[in-house]
C-alpha positions as CSV (number, residue, x, y, z in Angstrom):
1,M,-8.7,-43.1,8.5
2,R,-7.3,-39.9,7.0
3,S,-6.0,-41.1,3.7
4,L,-7.5,-41.9,0.3
5,A,-6.1,-44.8,-1.7
6,G,-2.9,-44.6,0.4
7,L,-2.5,-40.8,0.0
8,S,-2.7,-39.0,3.3
9,L,-4.4,-35.6,3.2
10,E,-1.4,-34.2,5.1
11,Q,0.4,-34.5,1.7
12,V,-2.0,-32.0,0.2
13,E,-0.8,-28.6,1.3
14,I,-4.1,-26.8,1.6
15,F,-5.6,-29.7,3.7
16,S,-2.5,-30.4,5.7
17,D,-3.4,-28.2,8.7
18,L,-7.0,-29.3,9.0
19,S,-8.0,-31.2,12.1
20,G,-8.1,-35.0,12.0
21,E,-11.8,-34.9,12.3
22,I,-12.3,-32.7,9.2
23,Q,-9.7,-34.7,7.3
24,K,-11.6,-37.9,8.1
25,L,-14.9,-36.3,7.0
26,L,-13.3,-35.3,3.7
27,C,-12.1,-38.9,3.2
28,D,-15.5,-40.3,4.1
29,D,-17.3,-38.0,1.6
30,A,-14.8,-38.4,-1.3
31,A,-15.9,-40.2,-4.5
32,V,-12.9,-42.1,-5.8
33,V,-12.6,-43.2,-9.4
34,E,-10.1,-45.0,-11.6
35,L,-9.4,-43.4,-15.0
36,N,-7.7,-44.9,-18.0
37,I,-5.7,-42.7,-20.4
38,E,-8.0,-39.9,-21.9
39,E,-10.8,-40.7,-19.5
40,E,-12.0,-37.7,-17.5
41,V,-13.9,-36.4,-14.5
42,A,-15.6,-32.9,-14.2
43,V,-14.5,-30.7,-11.3
44,T,-17.3,-29.0,-9.4
45,G,-16.0,-28.7,-5.9
46,A,-12.5,-30.0,-5.8
47,A,-10.4,-33.1,-6.8
48,I,-7.1,-34.7,-5.9
49,V,-4.9,-36.8,-8.0
50,L,-4.2,-39.8,-5.7
51,S,-2.0,-41.6,-8.2
52,G,-0.9,-41.4,-11.8
53,S,-0.9,-38.2,-13.8
54,A,-3.5,-36.0,-15.5
55,A,-4.1,-32.6,-17.0
56,V,-6.5,-29.7,-16.4
57,C,-8.6,-28.8,-19.5
58,P,-11.6,-26.6,-20.1
59,T,-14.8,-28.7,-20.4
60,V,-15.4,-27.5,-23.9
61,A,-11.9,-27.8,-25.4
62,D,-9.0,-30.2,-25.5
63,A,-6.0,-27.9,-24.9
64,V,-4.1,-28.6,-21.7
65,A,-4.0,-25.8,-19.2
66,S,-1.9,-27.5,-16.5
67,H,-0.2,-30.9,-15.9
68,L,-1.0,-32.7,-12.6
69,S,0.9,-35.3,-10.6
70,Q,0.3,-37.2,-7.4
71,A,-1.2,-35.1,-4.6
72,A,-2.1,-32.3,-7.0
73,L,-5.3,-30.4,-5.8
74,V,-7.7,-29.1,-8.4
75,P,-10.5,-26.8,-7.0
76,G,-13.5,-25.9,-9.0
77,L,-14.4,-22.9,-6.8
78,S,-14.1,-19.4,-8.3
79,S,-14.7,-15.8,-7.5
80,L,-16.9,-15.6,-10.6
81,Q,-20.5,-16.7,-10.7
82,D,-19.9,-18.2,-14.1
83,P,-16.2,-19.2,-14.4
84,T,-14.6,-21.3,-17.1
85,R,-15.5,-24.8,-16.1
86,I,-12.7,-27.4,-15.9
87,R,-12.2,-31.1,-16.1
88,I,-9.4,-33.5,-15.2
89,V,-8.2,-35.8,-18.1
90,A,-5.9,-38.7,-17.3
91,T,-2.6,-38.7,-19.2
92,A,-1.7,-42.1,-17.7
93,P,-3.9,-44.5,-15.6
94,A,-4.9,-42.4,-12.6
95,T,-6.9,-42.5,-9.4
96,I,-8.9,-39.3,-8.6
97,A,-10.8,-38.4,-5.5
98,S,-13.5,-35.7,-5.8
99,W,-16.1,-33.7,-3.9
100,D,-19.0,-31.6,-5.2
101,R,-19.3,-28.0,-4.1
102,L,-21.9,-28.7,-1.4
103,Q,-19.9,-31.5,0.2
104,L,-16.8,-29.3,0.2
105,E,-18.5,-26.3,1.7
106,S,-20.2,-28.4,4.4
107,A,-17.0,-30.2,5.4
108,L,-15.1,-26.9,5.6
109,K,-17.7,-24.6,7.0
110,S,-15.7,-24.1,10.2
111,C,-12.6,-23.2,8.1
112,P,-13.6,-20.4,5.8
113,W,-10.0,-19.5,5.2
114,V,-9.4,-22.9,3.6
115,L,-12.3,-22.2,1.2
116,E,-10.7,-18.9,0.4
117,D,-7.4,-20.7,-0.4
118,L,-9.3,-23.1,-2.6
119,Q,-11.0,-20.3,-4.4
120,R,-7.7,-18.5,-5.1
121,L,-6.2,-21.7,-6.6
122,G,-9.5,-22.4,-8.5
123,D,-9.5,-18.9,-10.0
124,R,-6.0,-19.5,-11.5
125,L,-6.8,-22.9,-12.9
126,S,-10.1,-21.7,-14.3
127,A,-8.4,-18.7,-15.9
128,L,-5.6,-20.9,-17.4
129,A,-8.3,-23.1,-18.9
130,G,-10.1,-20.1,-20.3
131,A,-7.0,-18.8,-21.8
132,T,-6.6,-22.0,-23.9
133,M,-9.8,-21.1,-25.7
134,G,-8.2,-18.3,-27.7
135,A,-4.9,-17.4,-29.3
136,L,-2.8,-19.1,-26.6
137,G,-4.7,-22.4,-27.3
138,D,-3.1,-22.4,-30.8
139,L,0.4,-22.5,-29.4
140,D,2.0,-25.9,-29.1
141,E,1.6,-27.3,-25.6
142,G,5.1,-26.7,-24.4
143,S,5.1,-23.0,-25.5
144,R,1.6,-22.5,-24.0
145,L,2.6,-23.8,-20.6
146,A,5.8,-21.8,-20.7
147,A,3.8,-18.7,-21.3
148,F,1.3,-19.5,-18.5
149,E,4.2,-19.7,-16.0
150,R,4.9,-16.0,-16.7
151,L,1.4,-14.7,-16.4
152,T,-0.1,-13.3,-13.2
153,L,-3.7,-13.6,-12.3
154,R,-5.8,-10.5,-11.6
155,V,-9.4,-10.9,-10.3
156,L,-11.6,-7.9,-11.2
157,A,-15.0,-7.2,-9.5
158,P,-18.0,-6.4,-11.7
159,A,-17.4,-3.1,-13.6
160,E,-14.0,-2.6,-11.9
161,V,-11.8,-0.3,-14.0
162,L,-8.6,-1.7,-15.3
163,V,-7.4,1.3,-17.2
164,A,-8.9,4.7,-17.6
165,A,-9.6,6.1,-21.0
166,G,-6.4,7.3,-22.6
167,G,-4.3,5.2,-20.3
168,E,-1.8,2.4,-21.3
169,L,-2.8,-1.2,-20.9
170,G,0.8,-2.3,-20.6
171,G,1.7,-5.8,-21.8
172,L,-0.2,-9.0,-22.6
173,N,-3.7,-9.3,-21.0
174,V,-5.7,-12.5,-21.6
175,V,-9.3,-13.0,-20.5
176,G,-9.5,-16.2,-18.5
177,G,-13.1,-15.8,-17.3
178,G,-15.9,-13.3,-17.5
179,A,-15.4,-10.4,-19.9
180,I,-13.4,-7.2,-20.4
181,I,-15.2,-4.2,-22.0
182,V,-13.5,-1.2,-23.7
183,A,-16.2,1.5,-23.4
184,K,-15.9,4.4,-25.8
185,L,-18.3,7.5,-26.0
186,D,-20.4,6.0,-28.7
187,S,-19.7,2.3,-28.7
188,S,-18.0,-0.5,-26.8
189,I,-15.9,-3.6,-27.5
190,E,-16.2,-6.7,-25.5
191,F,-13.4,-9.3,-25.1
192,S,-14.6,-12.7,-23.9
193,V,-12.9,-15.8,-22.6
194,G,-9.7,-16.6,-24.4
195,D,-9.4,-13.2,-26.0
196,V,-6.3,-11.0,-25.8
197,V,-7.4,-7.6,-24.8
198,L,-6.6,-4.9,-27.4
199,P,-3.9,-7.1,-29.2
200,E,-2.8,-4.2,-31.3
201,T,-1.5,-2.3,-28.2
202,V,0.4,-5.4,-27.1
203,L,2.4,-5.4,-30.3
204,E,2.6,-1.6,-30.9
205,G,2.0,0.1,-27.6
206,G,-0.2,3.2,-27.4
207,T,-3.1,4.4,-25.3
208,T,-6.6,3.0,-25.0
209,A,-9.4,4.6,-26.9
210,G,-11.8,4.2,-24.0
211,E,-12.1,3.0,-20.4
212,V,-11.2,-0.6,-20.0
213,R,-13.2,-2.4,-17.3
214,A,-14.6,-5.7,-16.2
215,G,-17.9,-6.9,-17.5
216,P,-21.0,-7.1,-15.3
217,G,-20.0,-10.5,-13.9
218,G,-16.4,-9.5,-13.2
219,A,-13.4,-11.0,-14.9
220,L,-10.3,-13.2,-14.4
221,L,-7.4,-11.7,-16.2
222,L,-4.0,-13.2,-16.9
223,T,-1.5,-10.4,-17.2
224,A,2.1,-9.8,-18.0
225,S,4.0,-6.5,-17.7
226,R,5.6,-4.9,-20.8
227,M,9.0,-6.3,-19.8
228,V,7.7,-9.8,-19.3
229,T,5.7,-9.6,-22.6
230,V,8.9,-8.6,-24.5
231,E,10.6,-11.6,-22.8
232,L,7.7,-13.9,-24.0
233,F,8.1,-12.6,-27.5
234,S,11.8,-13.4,-27.5
235,I,11.3,-17.0,-26.3
236,L,8.0,-17.6,-28.1
237,P,8.2,-15.8,-31.5
238,S,5.1,-17.7,-32.6
239,L,3.1,-15.7,-30.1
240,I,3.7,-12.5,-32.2
241,E,2.1,-14.1,-35.2
242,L,-0.9,-15.2,-33.3
243,L,-1.5,-11.6,-32.2
244,R,-1.3,-10.1,-35.6
């Protein structure tokens, strides 16, 4: 009564502490599909890999952002109004359960903290998918996923300041969703999904020419400290060439 294709929702960490009634409601509402290799399903609310294996990709590109195995949960919820949309692509025959956003919010309306957990996970997956749409998408898959493991997600509110004018940006900063704006006195530069923010400062250091802030819709930013960035360059020298 509380399992999908033999997978108990208690095996899915975020759902494991839900009441039996809510778990049953989720099971009743789920749409379950069988995917052959390279078949896909869009994620609007959330999805679970019930069996097989799959990958998370952006809806508009083929680069893999994350690999998924049995019991992996993939939320489509995000802090942004217009995040990078994601899909699940089967890398082996797979069974996927999914819910749209309205179903998910209705089933979990008495557990807002669960929706918050889903949003946090959804932010990271969406940001990783967005990051594949720029320079990091040109890395081979193994190198890209190794880089992603070392990047930390930062969620910026609309117009939130990341670095004041004349400050130091630090290490690698990749836009995973929304936009980052560098505002100068007489002009501004916008970095969009997939862009490395001020790549010349990543390689050479230095201060920013203007205030660095999130765009009007906010931003999801994948960041690495200067120390971690140097480590990435040592293990992934191809990353240096992509930033030149």
